[in-house]
Each structure stands twice: as C-alpha cells, then as structure tokens.
C-alpha positions in Angstrom: 199.7 103.3 45.5 199.4 105.3 42.4 198.3 109.0 41.8 196.0 107.9 39.2 192.4 109.8 39.3 189.3 107.7 40.2 186.8 108.0 38.2 183.8 109.0 40.2 179.8 108.2 39.7 179.0 111.7 39.7 180.3 112.5 36.3 177.5 114.5 34.2 175.4 111.6 31.6 175.1 112.5 28.3 171.7 112.6 28.0 171.5 113.0 24.2 173.4 109.9 23.7 170.8 108.0 26.0 168.2 105.9 23.6 164.5 106.6 23.9 163.7 103.9 26.7 167.3 104.9 28.4 166.5 108.3 28.5 163.1 108.4 29.9 164.1 106.4 32.5 167.3 108.7 33.6 164.6 111.5 33.6 162.7 109.3 36.4 166.0 109.3 38.3 166.8 113.1 37.7 163.1 113.8 38.8 163.4 111.9 42.0 167.1 113.9 42.4 165.5 117.3 41.9 167.6 118.0 38.8 165.7 120.6 36.9 168.2 121.5 34.1 168.6 117.6 33.3 164.4 117.5 33.4 164.5 120.8 30.9 167.3 118.9 28.5 165.6 115.5 28.5 162.4 116.9 27.8 163.5 118.9 24.6 165.5 115.9 23.7 162.5 113.7 23.4 160.5 116.5 21.7 163.2 116.9 19.3 163.1 112.9 18.7 159.3 113.3 17.6 157.5 112.6 21.0 154.1 114.1 21.5 153.9 116.9 24.5 151.5 114.1 25.7 153.9 111.3 25.5 156.9 113.3 27.2 154.4 114.3 29.7 152.9 110.5 30.7 155.9 108.6 29.9 159.2 110.8 31.3 157.2 113.3 34.1 154.0 111.9 35.5 155.4 108.5 35.7 158.6 109.8 37.6 156.5 111.8 39.9 154.4 108.8 40.8 157.7 107.2 41.7 158.6 110.2 44.2 154.9 110.3 45.5 155.6 106.6 46.7 158.9 107.2 48.6 157.3 110.3 49.9 154.4 108.1 50.9 156.1 105.4 52.3 158.4 107.6 54.4 161.8 107.3 52.5 161.4 111.0 50.9 160.5 113.9 52.9 159.1 117.6 52.1 162.3 119.3 51.0 163.4 116.4 48.8 159.8 116.4 47.1 159.5 120.3 46.6 163.0 119.6 44.5 161.4 117.2 42.6 158.3 119.2 41.9 160.4 122.0 40.6 162.2 119.9 38.5 158.8 118.9 37.2 158.2 122.5 36.5 161.2 122.7 34.4 159.7 120.0 31.8 156.1 121.3 32.3 157.4 124.9 30.9 158.4 123.4 27.9 155.2 121.2 27.7 152.2 123.4 28.7 152.0 125.6 25.4 152.6 122.6 23.4 149.7 120.9 25.3 147.6 123.6 24.9 148.0 123.9 21.1 147.0 120.1 20.7 143.9 120.7 23.0 145.3 117.7 25.2 143.0 117.7 28.1 144.6 117.2 31.9 143.3 114.1 34.6 141.0 116.7 35.6 141.1 120.5 37.4 141.1 120.9 40.8 140.8 124.3 42.8 142.9 124.7 46.1 143.3 127.0 48.8 144.1 127.1 52.5 141.1 128.6 54.3 140.2 131.7 55.9 141.9 132.6 59.0 145.3 130.4 57.6 148.3 131.3 56.3 150.2 128.3 56.1 151.0 127.0 52.7 153.6 124.6 52.5 151.1 121.4 52.8 149.0 123.3 50.1 151.6 124.3 47.5 153.1 120.1 47.9 149.7 119.2 47.3 149.3 121.4 44.1 152.5 120.4 42.6 152.2 116.7 43.4 148.7 117.1 41.6 150.0 118.8 38.4 152.8 116.1 38.7 149.7 113.5 38.5 148.3 115.3 35.3 145.9 117.6 37.1 145.5 121.6 36.5 145.5 123.2 39.4 144.1 126.6 40.4 146.1 127.9 43.4 143.9 130.5 45.2 146.8 130.7 47.9 145.7 131.1 51.5 143.5 132.9 53.7 140.6 131.9 51.1 137.1 132.8 51.8 134.1 131.3 51.1 133.0 133.6 48.3 136.8 133.7 46.8 136.0 129.6 46.6 132.9 130.1 44.9 134.2 132.6 42.4 136.9 130.0 41.3 134.7 127.3 41.0 132.2 129.5 39.1 135.4 130.6 36.9 137.3 127.2 36.7 134.7 124.8 36.7 136.8 122.1 38.4 136.4 118.4 39.2 137.9 119.2 42.7 137.8 121.4 45.6 140.9 121.1 48.0 140.6 122.5 51.2 143.6 123.1 53.3 144.5 124.1 57.0 147.0 123.6 59.4 145.6 125.6 62.5 142.7 123.8 64.8 140.8 126.8 65.2 140.7 127.4 61.0 139.3 123.8 60.8 135.7 124.5 61.2 135.9 127.0 58.3 136.0 123.9 56.5 132.6 123.0 57.5 131.2 126.4 56.5 132.6 126.2 52.9 131.1 123.0 52.2 127.6 123.6 53.9 127.3 127.0 51.4 127.8 125.0 49.0 125.1 122.6 49.8 122.9 125.6 50.7 123.5 126.7 47.3 122.6 123.1 45.8 125.7 122.7 44.5 127.8 120.5 46.8 127.3 117.2 44.3 129.2 119.4 41.5 132.5 118.9 42.9 134.8 116.4 44.7 135.7 118.0 47.7 139.3 116.6 49.7 140.3 118.3 53.0 143.9 117.9 54.6 146.4 119.3 56.7 148.4 118.3 60.1 145.6 118.5 62.5 143.1 116.8 60.3 142.1 113.0 60.1 139.4 110.9 58.6 136.7 111.4 61.4 136.9 115.2 60.9 136.8 114.7 57.2 133.7 112.6 57.4 132.2 115.2 60.0 132.4 118.3 58.0 131.1 116.3 54.7 134.2 116.1 52.5 134.6 113.2 49.8 138.0 112.5 51.4 140.4 113.0 54.1 144.3 113.2 52.6 146.7 112.8 54.9 150.0 113.7 52.7 150.0 115.3 49.0 151.0 111.9 47.4 147.6 110.7 48.8 145.7 113.4 47.7 147.1 112.8 44.3 146.3 109.2 44.3 142.6 109.8 45.7 142.1 112.5 43.4 142.8 110.4 40.3 140.6 107.6 41.7 137.8 109.5 42.3 137.6 111.5 39.2 137.7 108.2 37.2 134.8 106.6 39.2 132.9 109.9 38.9 133.3 110.0 35.2 132.8 106.3 34.9 129.3 106.8 36.6 128.4 109.5 34.4 128.9 107.3 31.0 127.1 104.3 32.5 
C-alpha cells in the first residue's frame, strides 16, 4: 500500500484551455450542476473569443437549460437543483443582457406572470419565470397577490405574448377565471396566450377557466410557451 495521492475527478477544469465546442458542452454540464461562477467565466471566455451575445445565449445557456428542463420534467432533477441551475443561468445573463440590448436582439417572446390575488406562494411561479428566461423569453414578474388591475396595467405597459397565472391554494384558483373573464369583457382575451399552473390545478380546470393551456411544471410551461408563440406568429404571417 502506498501513500501516493489519488487524483480525484473533482479537480477544477481550466475552461480557457477548452476548445469552443468543448467549452460549450462543459457549460451545459456546469448549468446542470448549478455552478454560477463557472457559467460566468465560460460566458466571458466565449465573448472574448468573438462569439456574439446571441450565440452564447442560444448555444451555451438556452441549450443547457433545455437539458435541465427535460430532466426536471422526467423527475431526474428536482426543484432545489433546478433553482441552482437557474441561478447559474442568471450569472451568464448578467453579462449577456446589456450586450443583447445593444444589438437589438429580440427574445423568443415576452411573458407577464404573477401569483393571483389572495395567494402569496411564489416558488412555483419563480421557477416558471426562471425556466422561461432560460428558454430565451423576457419575463416580467409581478410577484404574489396580484389583482386584475395589476395584471391589466402590466399587459398595457409590457405588451407581452403570454400571461401566466399561478395559484397554490384551491381557494384562490377561481380568481384565474376572474382575470380571464375580465380580459374577455374588455375584448382583449385573444391578444394574449394565457397559461395557468399550480399544484392543485389540472387540464380540466385550465379549460374550464378559458386558459390556452395548463402547465403542470416549469419545464412544460417553457415548452408550451415556445410552441404556442411559434404557432401564433406563424398564423399571423400566413
């Protein structure tokens, strides 16, 4: 038996020494593991190598979060792990956001989201907002206990593609219908894709209140949003 040290697998990787494809792949792994410092470093390295902000966003961050979303949907990853991944994504976005604004790059779409009036639960809503950002959307988060008037004001100000309504309490679920009915009464229901979600909801409830879709988790919400926005834009151009 020798006293020679054993080299572990957890030694830090020299990101700058990796080729472009290797670095992008490593960033997918680092996002999966929720390593914010490494994501910020990798983002800066790619930018220094001449990658556009949009290319870094699409190839490294959005693709990495897509992988996270699949494993979250399939029950391989859980909420705490996805929150770490989303936090790592934010570290990269902090560097990219001002560059994207300078170039006028357009997001995949825009979403206004809030937990409905009477409900102060926000973990699920926050996770949806993070996954939507990870999918390339601009997200306006109204927080919790959001009234009809607050939703309407945000829709007026931000002109989003999507309105997201969240609830965790069964007692606050009916308020989703109040919001959607108000939009209908004002002739504005068809202006937005309305997504609803929360632990006590199901597809039947989503249909009953007049939502475009019920999303059972944050990953499904991001996938559904991309699909519905693409469909709507395609219908406008045809």
